[in-house]
N, C-alpha and C positions, 0 to 999 in steps of 0.2 A: 343286734346290739353289739357294739365293740367297745373295748377299753383302750384308751390312748394314754400312754404314760411316758414321761421323760424323767430326768433327775429332779425336776422342779415343778412339774405339772402333772395332773391326772384328771381325766374326764371320761364320762361314758356318753356315747353317741348312738343314735338310732339311724341306721343307714337303709335307704330304700334300694333294694336290689335292682329294680328295673331302671331307675333314673340316677342312682348314685347320690341323691339328695341326702344330706346329713343334718341331723338335728341334735344339738347338745342337750342331754338329759340332766346331767349333774356334773359339777366340778369339785375336786378336792378342796377343802376349806383353805389349805395352804397356798393354793394356786394364785390367790389374790396378792400374795407377797412375793411373786416370782422374782422381781428385781432384787429383793433383799435376801433371797435364799442362796445357799452356797452351791456352786457347781460341783458335780461328782465326776471324777476322772477315772476311767478304766485304767488299770495298771497290770503289769505282769512281771514276774521275776522267777529265778530258779531256786528250788529248794537245795539243801545241802547234798542231796543225793541225785540231783539233776532233773527232778520233776518240774515241769513248768506249772506255776501257780498263777491264777488270775484273781483279781480283786478290784477294789474301788477305794480311791483316796479322795477325801473331802477336806478342804481347807476353808476357814472363815474368809468371806470376801475381803480382798485387799490385804490379807495377812502375808507376811514375808518372813523368811528365816525359819529357824527351828522353833517349834511350838510344843506345848504340852499336847500329848496325843492319847486318844482312847482307841485301843484295839477292840473293836466290836465284833464278837464271835457269834455266828448264827447257830440256831438250834438244829435239831434233827437227830444225829448229824446229817441225815440223808435229805438235806435241803440245800439251798444255795442263796447267796446274796445276789441281787440283780441291780442293774442300772435303772433305778426307778425312784420315785419320790418316797423317801423314808423319813417320817416325822422324828424318829429317834436320832437319826443322823443330823438332821437339820437343827434339832434342839441342842445337841452337843456342839455343833459348829457355831451356833449362835452364842454359846457360852465361852467361845474362844479356843476350842480344841480342834486340832486336826483329828480326823476320824479315818481309821484304816479298817477295811473289811477284806477278808481273804477267804476264798473258796479252797480250803485245805483239802487234802486227799480224804476221800469218804463223802465229799459233797456230791450232790446230784447235778445233772446238767452238762457233764463233760464226758458222758459215756460210762458204760458198765465197768470197764477196766479201771478207770479213775476212781469210781465209787468203791469198788471192791479192794482197791489199794489201801483202804482204811481198815480192813479186817485185821483184828489183832493189834491195832495201832492206837487204841485209846491210851492217852498218857505217854505215847511214844512218838511215832512219826507224825501223827496228827497234831501233836503238840509242837514238835520241832518245826513243822511248817509255819506255825504261828510265830515261833521265835525267829525264824528266817524272815518273816514279814516285818517284824520289828527291826531287825538288823538292816533290812533293805531301806526302811524309812529313815533310819539313822544315817546310813551311807548316802542317801539322797539329800540329806540336809533338811528333811521335813520335821523329824521328831527330836526333841530334847531327850537324850537317853536317860536322864535322871527323873523325867516326868512322863512316864508312860503308865497308863492304867489298862487293865484287862477287864472287860465287861461283857456279859452275855446271859442269855436265858436258856433253860433246859440243857441241851448239850453245851451250849455256850456258857451256862453257869458252871457246869462241870469243868470246862476248859479254864474258867477263871480261877476255880479252886485249885486245879492242877498247877496253873501258873504261879499261884501264891505259895504252894507247898513244894513243888518239884524244882522250880526255878525262882526262888524267893528274891534274888537280887535283880531280876529283870524288870519287875513291875513295882511302881511306887505305891500302888493300891489295887484292890480288886473288888468287883461288884458281881455278885452271884444272884440271879433271879431264877427260882425254881430249878436249881441245879442238883446234880447227883453228887453225893459225897461218898457213898458206899455202893459199888457196882454189884456186888453179890447180893446185898440186901434188896436192891431194887428188883433184880430178876427173881429172887425167891418170893418176894411179896408183890409181884406185878398186880396192880389193881385192875379190875375188870369193870369198865363203864357199863351202866345198866342197859343201855340201848345198843351196845356194840355186839355184832354177831361174834360168836365164839371163834369162828374160823379166822377172823381178822386179828383177834388177840393171839391166836396160835401162830399165825404167820409172823406177826410182829415179834413175838418171843423168840421164834426161830432165828430171825435176823439178828436180834440182840445177842443170842448165844453164839452165832457165827462170828460176830464182830468182837465180843467181849469175853465169852467163855460160859461154861456151865458150872454153876456153883455146887452142883451135886458131884462133880468130879474134883477130888482133893487137889490134884495138880492145878486145875483151872482156878480153884478157889484161892490158892496161894497167889497165883498171878493176878487175880482180880483184886485181892487185898493190896498187892504191891502197887496197883495203879489207881487206888482209891484215896482221895485226899484225906479222908477221915483218919487214916492211919499214919499220916505225915504231919500231924499238928505241930510237932516240935520244930519243924523247919520253917514255920511261918514267922516272918519278921516285920511285915508291913500291915497296915490297916485293911480290914475287910468290911464290906457292907453286904449283908445277906437278907434277901426278901423272898417270901414264899406265900402263895395263896393257901389259906387254911383248908379249902375244899379241893385241892389239886388231886385229880384222879390219875394223872399220868406219872407224875413224880410225887409220891406222898410227902406230906410236910415233915414227916419224921426224918427225911434226908437232911433237911435244914436244921431241925431241932437237935439231932445228934451231933451235928457239926458245931453248932453254937455252944452246946453243953460242953463238948470237949475243949473248944477254944477258951471258954471262960474258966474251966477248971485248970487250964494250962497258963492262965493269966495273959492270954493274947487279946489284942484289941479287935473287937468286933461290934458292929452296929446291926441289930436284928429287927426286921419288920415283918411280922406275921399279919397278913391282910385278911380280915374276916370276909366270908361270903364270896371269895374269889377262887378261881381254879388255876389252871396252868398258865393263864395270862390274865391281865387286868382288863375288865370290861367297863366298870363304872367310871365316869369322868372324875368323880371325887376321889376315887382310889388312885387313878393315874396322877392327879395333882399331888396327892400325898407322897407317892413314890418318887416322882420326878423332882419335887421340892427337896426331898431328902437326898436324892442323887446329886443334884447340883451343889448342895452344901457340902456333901462328902467329897466330891471331886474338887471343889474350890479349896477346901482345906488341905488336900493332899497334892493337887497339881497346880493350884493358883489361878484357875479360871474365874469367870464371872459368875456371880450368884445374886439373887434378889436380896439375900440377907445381909451381905456386906460387900 
């Protein structure tokens, strides 16, 4: 059985080894809209320190000139964006936004050296890679510099919070789903999933400490606080949408709750969605509808794209 995927189609096929005969088993539901979906273009550019970064640019079909843009940041961070059918990307393009994805340093898929280049760079070079991506899109005439949003989940949610706190003038708004607001608190309170072998939790924790620091070391703790959005609330000047699954075992919902509490105490603009019975991602169709309806309204209000509401 093989998976065949492009930027606008995806299907599973059964292949007979002896004859090569192929039978389609299933197709992604979006494949039927192939002609209406937005093409995804691979791109590359240099970071400010000379590292070659790769990513993907999606523009609404037929769109020309500068557009409001969403910088969509992948999670992990030891994952990567791929040239494949991505419903979130197509949703955003359908609403009138250019979408830029970048495999910043620390991403997987480009070799060990590239991934390890992210060690110690949370809120630093991993973030400036994203800023360089935005600058590239502006220089290419793709993005309206006054209408750029940063949106991501998990590490991408952390990146969105960093963008809104560390570089508040770059982004018109930010969307954090299941993101990290306090690095030290996350590592100190690492949840252990019931059915996860202890060795995997230990290996994961070791990787996080290598990339982020050890909160039991006073020097590391200060550095971790310096790179945690929770302690930069005063620098936020633009609207935020924060969403989190109430049963998240990977990034506890307290990461969102503490951030929202601090934002509201400081009089900052934040829209908060706590999703019951969901974990680190959304599974139920009804919950996806609720979140993406809120997302499209939030982006339309701050970037001017299309929404069903107005």
